[in-house]
N, C-alpha and C positions, 0 to 999 in steps of 0.2 A: 599421541593422538593428533597432534598438530600436523598440518600439511605444509609443504614448502610454500613460502610466500611468493606469489607471481612477481616477476620482474617488471611487468608492464603496469602502467599507471591507469587510474580510473578514466573511463571514456567520457568525454564531455557530451557526446551524443546521447548518453543516457538521460542527462538533464533536459536536453532538447526534446526527447521522447516524452519525458514527464510533462514538460510544458505543453506539448501538443495534446497529450491526454487530458490535461487540466482544461484546456480550451474546449475539447470535445464534450467533456462531462458537464461543464458549465452551460454550454449551448443546449445540450439535451435537457438539463434540468429547467433552464429558464424558458424553454419553448415547449417541448413535449410534456414534461412532468408538471410544470406549472399549470398548464391547461387541463391536465387530468385531475389535479387536486382542486383547482378553482375555475371550473368551467364558466362560472358567472362573470368572472373578471375579464376585462379586455386583455388580449395577449397578442404577441407577434404572430403574423399570418404564415407561419411555417412550422414544420416539425422536424426535429433532428434525431432520428432513431439511432444514429451512429454512436451516440453517447453510451448506449448499452454495452458496446464493445470496449469502451475505454477501460473498464475494470480488468478486462482480459489482458490488455496491454500492461496495466500496472502490475498485475500478478506475474506476468512474464518478466518484467523488470525486477520484481522482488526476487524471483528465482535466480536471476543473474546476480543481483547485488547482495544477496545473503552471504556470499562468500567473502565479500569485503569485510564483513564482521567476523565470520568463522576463521578466517586466515590470521586474525590478529588477537584472538582470545586464548586464554590458557585454562579456562574452567567455566562451569555452568554459571557461577556467580558473575563472572566477567560479562557473559552474554546477557544475563538478566539486567544488570546495571546499564549496559550499553543500550539495550532496547528501551528500557525505562527512560533513560536520558533522551533518547531520540524521539520517543512517542508521547510520553505523558505530559510534560509541561505545556506543550502547544495544545494538546487535547484538552487539558483542564482549562486553559485560558479561553479557547474557542467555545467550549461548552458553556462556561459561565457567561461569556459575552452573548452567545446565542440566546440563552435563557433570559438574560436581562432585556435584550431587544424584543423578544417575543412578549414578555410581560408588559413592557412599556407600551407596546403597540396593541396589546390586547388581542394577540393572534391566537385565539382559543383553539382553532383547528390544528395548530401546530404544537400546542402544549401537551405535556404528559403529566401524570400524577406525581406527588411528592415521593412516594416509595420508589417509583421508577427512576426519578431524578437521582435519588441516593444511590441506587444500583449503578447508575451511569458513572459515578465517581470511581468505580472499580475498573472500568473499561471491559468488564467481563459480562455485561448485561445480556449480550447476544446468546451466550451459552445457557442462560436461564430463560431465554425467550421473552425477555423484558423489552419493551419499546425503547428506542434510542431517543435522546434529546434531539438529534438531527438524523434524518433518515440515511444520510450519507455515511454514518458511522458503521453501517453493517459490514463494510469491507474490512474494518479493523478486527472484527471477530475472525474473519478468514485469515488475515495476516497473523494474528496471534496464534491461531491453531497451526499455521504453517511454521512459525518460529518454534513452537513446542515440538513439532515433528522433527524439524531439522536439528535442534539441539539434542534430542534423544538419539537420532541417527548418528550425529557427530560423536556423542559421548559413548554410545554402546558399540557401534559398528565401525566408526571412522569413515573417512571419505575416499580411501584408496579404491575401494570397490563400490563406488556410489551407484554406477549405472545398473548393475543387477538388482540392487535394492529398489531403484526407481521402476524397473520392470515389474517387480513384485507388487509395488504400490499400484501400478496400473491394473494388475490382475485383480487386486482387491476392489478396484473401481468397477471392473466388469462383474464381480460378485454382487456389488451393489445394484448393478443393472438387472441382475437375475433375481435379486432379493429386495424388491422395492420397500419392504417393511423393515429393513435394517434400521435399528434405533437411530433417531435423528442426531443425537449427540455424538454417536460414533461417526456418522457421516461428516458432521461438522469438524470434529477433532482430527479426523484423518484427511480433511480437505478434499473429499472425494469428488465434489462437483467441479472443482477447478484445478485439480492437481496436474492435468496435462499441460496447462499453460505455465505453471511454475516449473515443470520439468523441461519445457522448451527453453526457458531461461537458464536453468542449471546446465543443460547439455551445451548451450552456447558458451557459457562461462568457461567450461572445461576446455573447449576448443580455443577460446580467446587467451586463456592463461597458459596454453601450451601443454596441458596435461593430457589432452586427447586430440585426435584428428577428426575431421568430419566423417571420414571413412569409418572410423571406429564408432562414432556416434550415430551413424545412419540407421542401424537396426532399432535403436532406442527412440530416435526421433520418429521413425515409422510407426512404432508401437503407440507413441503419444498421439500422433495424428489419427491412427486407427481407432484409438479409444474415443476421440472426439467424433469421428465420422460415424461410429456405430451407436453412439449414445446421444448425440446432439443434433440440432437442425442443420440444414445445409449451410446457412449463413454463418453459424458459429464454426462449422468445419472450415469454411473458406477463411474465416478470420484466423484460425489456427495456422493454416498454410501461409497466410500473409505475414503473420508474426514470425514464423520460422524463417521465411525468406528475408524479412526485415533484419532479423538478428544475424543471419548469415552475411547480409550486406554490411551490417554494422562492423562485424569482425573483419571483413575484407577491406574496410576503410572506404566504403562507398556511400556512407551517409553523412559525410562532412557537410554537405550542402544544407542539412537541417540545423546545423549548429550555429544558428544566427542569434544575435544578442537578445532579442525579445524572448525567444523560446528558451534560451539558456537561463535568462533572468526569471521567467515564470517557472521553469523547472526547479530553480533553486528555492522558490518559496512554495512549491506545489503542495506540500503536506499541509502547511498552515492555511493556504488558500482553499484547499479541498475541504478542510474541516469547517471553515467559516462560511463558505459560499452559498449553500443551498437554502436553509431556512431564512437566513438574514436577507438573501436576495429575494426570496418570496415576499418577505415583509415589505421590502422597498417597492417591489412591483405592485403589491396590493395597495399600498398607500398612494403611489403615483396614480394608479387607476382610479382610486376613490376621489382624488383631486382633479380628475378629468384630463390628465396628461396622456399623450400618445403612448401606446404600449412599447413603441420603439424607444422612446425616451426612458420609460420605466426599465426596459431591458438593459440599456447602456448605463443607466444610473445604478442599477443593481450590480452590474459588472464592475463599475468603478468603486462602489462601496466594498465589494468583496475583495477587489484587488488592494485597496487601501488597508483594510483590516487584516488581510492575509499577510501583507508586507509588514505591518506593525507587529503582528504576533510573531512572525519569523525573526524580525530584528530585535524585538524587545523581550521575547520570551523563549522561543524555540532555540535559537543559537546560544544566547548567554546562559540560560538555565541548563541546557544540555552540556555545555562546556564546563560549567561549574560542578555539575554532578560527576562528570568523568574525572575532573581534576581532583575532587574530593576522594573519589574511589582510588585513583592512582596513589594519592598521598597515603591513604589508609593501607593500601597493599604494601607500600614501601615500609611503613611503620611496622606492619605485621612481620615482614621479612626480617627487619632489623631485630625484632624481639626473638624470632626463631633462631637467628644466628648467634644471638647473645653478644655481650660486650667484647670488644677486641682485647686480646691478651696484653697485659701491661708490659712495658719494656723495662728490662733490668737497668 
């Protein structure tokens, strides 16, 4: 079932794109979203709706990057441990820190009940329609569903004929358009609202890795774009075209100019930064507004706090905990292999 490992190395521009996306979503949340939730509080005098598209960028990146995991695993358990090590330690740290700050600040509008908090420890609360500790966590439900679909596809069908399966996936999405009462959990589990963007990333990876050419991928890319055009608003359709063009430029080596150190650094901590930025930033801006500070000072103070905490979680939890879990799993697998092979025969 394993596919040949690509000879090319990971693109640094992916981290730059993650960093750019992180900046967009923070600006959206600290301007547009903050004003929506707290209209009575002073806020920066602009709105940044572009942050809505940031998740589409991240989903496209996930579609591309999923193969970096699939290409080096040998079983479902490997995949599960790899994703757990990557996602859960930072998530747990960010969630506990967010809760602590909300309670200390008495931010009642942001708090959820004890049962919902317990459900959030599973990372699966979205599938049960339970509120998240931080509203930004909704994308994790989409990512987890995508991982489940991809590991099922990898395990049962393999990846050699991936593109026809992606076409069938898009057909199911059109069925959803014709059947709006399709059960919501089916829609969530099959990632039907966002699958064209994951597919753009997957098609791009296959070209980058040398497994396909753009000429071979063109019909499937056209199907993905058609799916967006026929089911989404014009601006989302434009975003799909921009993302496809951006990943084509990435593969052609024309995005080196975005690989600047600040974006690469932010991209490197983007997961922890994303997890901690929203509600903690809201608390900072609310407290600054109550103290009579300019909303601009509150905006940049929240940015600095999110950056500091995101970096701390990345350096102190995400990286070391993830590496420790993977090292433990590797050691366990070696021990299991040794037991299966049995003791070496004794020499006469």
